[in-house]
N, C-alpha and C positions, 0 to 999 in steps of 0.2 A: 317307129324309128328303125332305119335299116342297120344292118351289121356295121357297114362302113361308117355310118354317121356316129354310132355309139363309140367305135374305136377311135375315131377322130376326136370326139369329145373327151374321151379318157386321156388321150395323148396330150391334148391341150390342157386338161386339168392337171396332169402331172407336171407339165411345164410351168403352169401357174404356181403350183405348190412349191416347186424348186426355187422359183423366183421369189416368192414370199419368204421362204426360209433363208435364202441368200441375203435378203436385204437386212436381216436382223443384225449381222455383224457390222454393217455400215451404219445402222441406226445407233449402235453402241458407240462407234467412233464419233459420230455426229454429236451424241450426248456428251461425250468427253470433251468435245470442242466447244461446248456451251449451247448447242442446239438440242434442247430437250425433245422427247417424243411428242408430247402434245403440241409444242411449237411447230415441229416439222409437219405434223398431221394438218395443222391449221393452214399453213402456207401451201402445203401440197394440195389441199383441197381446191384452193383458188386456181392453181395451175391445171388441175384436172378439169375443173369447170370450163376453163378457157379451151383446153385441148379437145375435150369430148364434146363441148358445145359446138366448136368449129367443125369437128368431124361429123356430128349429127346434122348440122345445117347443110354441109356439103352432100351428105347422103340423101337426106329426106326433104331439105328445104324448109323444115320447121322443127322446133323442139317440143311442140305440143304432143301430149299423150292422150289418146282416145279414152273415153270414159271407162270402158271395160278393163283397161290396164292401169288405171290410176292407183287403185288400191295396192296391187302388187308392187308397183314402183315406189309408192310411199312406204310400204312395208320393208322393201329392200333398203331404202335410205335409213329408216329407223333402226333396222337390224344391224346394218353396217356400222352405224354410229355407236350402238351399244357394244358391238364386238370389240372395237378399239378402246372405248372408254372403260369397260369393265375388266377386260383382260389386262390392260396396262396398269390400271389402278390396283388390281389384286396383288401385285408383287410388292406393294407397300406394306402388306400385312402378312404375307406368307412367302416362303422361298420360291424362286422362279421355277424350279423343278416341279414343285407341287402344283403351282398355278398352271404350268404347261400340261401336266398329266390330267388335271381336272378339265381344262379347256378342251383337250382332245378326246373327251367323251362325246363330243358333238356328232361324230359319225354314227355312234350307237343311237343317239337321239333321232337322227335322220332315219336309220333303219327301222326303229320302233314306230316312228310316226308315219313312215311311207305308206303302209297299208291303209291308213285312214285318210291321208292327204292325197296320195297319188294312185292308190290301188295297187302299188307294187307289193308283191308277196314277200313276206319276211322269211327268208330261207335260212336253214341251218348252215349252209356253206358261207353265206355272207356274215353271219354271226361268228363263225369260226375264224374267218379271215380278220374280222375286227379284233377278236380276242387275241390272235397272234400278234397283230400290229400293236395293240395296247400293251401287251406283256413286254414286247420289244422296247416300246417307248419307256416303260417303267424301268426296265433294266438299263437302258442307255442313259437316262437322266439320273438314276440312283437317288431319288429324292428322299429326304428325311421327313417322315410323316409325324415326327414328334413335335414339330413346331407348327401348330395349327391355331388359326385365329378365325372366328366365325365370319368376320367381315371379309377376309380374303377368300375364304371358301365360297361365301355367297357371291362375291363379285366374279370369281373364276367360273362358277357354275352358271351364273347369269350370262356370262360371255359365251359359254358353250351353247346355251339355249338360243342366244341371239345368232350364233353362227349357224345353227340348224335352220332357224327361220330364214336367215340370209340365203341359204341354198334353195329352199322352197320358193321364196319370193323371186330369186334370180331366174329360176326355171320358168316361172309364170310370166314375169315382166318381159323377158327377152323373147317370148312367143309373140307378143303383140307390138313391141317396139325394138329398135335396133339396140345392140349392146352399148353403143355410144350414147344414145339418148337416155337409156336407163342409167348409165353411169353418170351422165351429166346431172340428172336430178338427184341421184344418190349422194354425190359429192356436195351439191348445193344444200341438201338437208344436213349434211355432216358439218358444214362450216359453223353454224351457231353452237352446235354441241362441242366441237373442238375449242371454240373460243371460250365457252363456259368452263371447260376443263383447264384451259390455260390460266384463266382468271382465278379459278379456285385454287390452283396449285402455285400461282405466282410465277409461272414459268414462261410467260409470253415475252419474247425479246424482239428487238428490231430485226428487220431483214438483213442488216449488215452482218449480224452474227452468222447467218446462213451463208452469206457470201464468203466470210472468213473461213468457213469450213466447207468450201465449195466441193472439194473432192468427195468426202464421205456422204455429204448431203445429196450431191448430184447422183451418186451411185445408188443410194438408198431410194431416192425418189424415182429414178429411172427404172430400177428393178420393180418397184411397187406399181408404177404405171403399167408396165408390161404385164405384170402378174394380174392386175385388176381387169384390164381389158381382155386378156386371154381367159381369165376366170369366167367373166360374163359370157364370152363366146362359147366356152365349154358348157356352161349351164343351159345354153340354148339347144345343145346337141345330145346331152346325156342326162338320164334321170338322177335326181339328187342322191338316191340310195347307192348308186354305183359311183358317182363322182366323189362323194364324201370319203370313200375308202382310200382313193389314191392320194387324197390330201394328207394322209398320215405320213407321207414322205417329207412333208414340210420341216418338221423339227430335225430330221436326219440331215437335210440340206444345211440347216443352221449349224449343226455340230461340225459337219465336214468343212464348211467354208471358214468357220472360226479357226480351224487349224492352219489355214493359209493366211487369213487376214489378221487375226488376233494372236497368232503364234501360240495357240493352245495345242495341247497334245492329246491325241486319242488314247483312251485307256482300253484295255481288253474288254471291260464292261460295256463301253460305248460301242466298240466294234461288234460285239455279239448282239447287243440290243438293236443296233442299227441294221444289222444283217437280217434279223427277224422281221423288222418293219419292211425292209425292201422285198423280202420273200413274200410277205403278205400283199404288198402292192402288186407285185408281178402275178401272184395267184389271182388277185381280184380282176386284173385285166384279162388274164387267160380265161377265167370263169365267165366273165361277161361276154367274151367273144364266143365261147362254146355255147353258152346259153342262148344267145341270139341266133347262132347258126342253126341250132337244133329246132328253135321255134319258127324259123323262117319257112 
């Protein structure tokens, strides 16, 4: 990969992370209006299947996936399903702050696995950047680790493992098929998983509830669609080890937008922790740029 390609991928990855983080506030507003998370995910998947399927057909004339790429696409779909299912479910047993901190260990999992999966060298600089971002996240969230439940811990950590797998599968799947086609099959696989989650939680409601909450639901879905498509495009351009680090900006975006949308107030703790995360993300982009320039 060229230097420009890597930087483009990192920029797109940062945009995806910010959009993922921004949609959290609107997801909360949608839930308060009666459109629960699993319900929105279920209906959102149908919309994405239609949009990405149409885009894939327009680009390639077919949605078929060649045999060498079927396993990565299948893995991407399964991993994406488990990310949402496990992460969202974990907050039923442990506080959101703890669930988020545990979930965002996935960049470390990517770094550790990259030498075996991609042949990417595990560098001290990358580990230091992750450590800085993770410490900043812990400070910003200020989680109380006294309230622990093994079910919540297991679900959050499983979500982290699924997120790491998602990054590796996305990188492979988008090498052989377009991001639109990979996304189409991913969302198609997600539909039965989301339906099962809705039935299990008793949260499936009619589409009329989503219409009644059109504002927050529309913004949530719109931001997610943009984030998902940009994420898959970034995965095509940037190694998972580098891309995962910039996604540490996602929870910072959630905190910042909550101050505007949910009238929450930033605390000095959140400001200092968020600043550390953003410094780590900037350092990651700069490091990747210099590393690729030197090796060119």
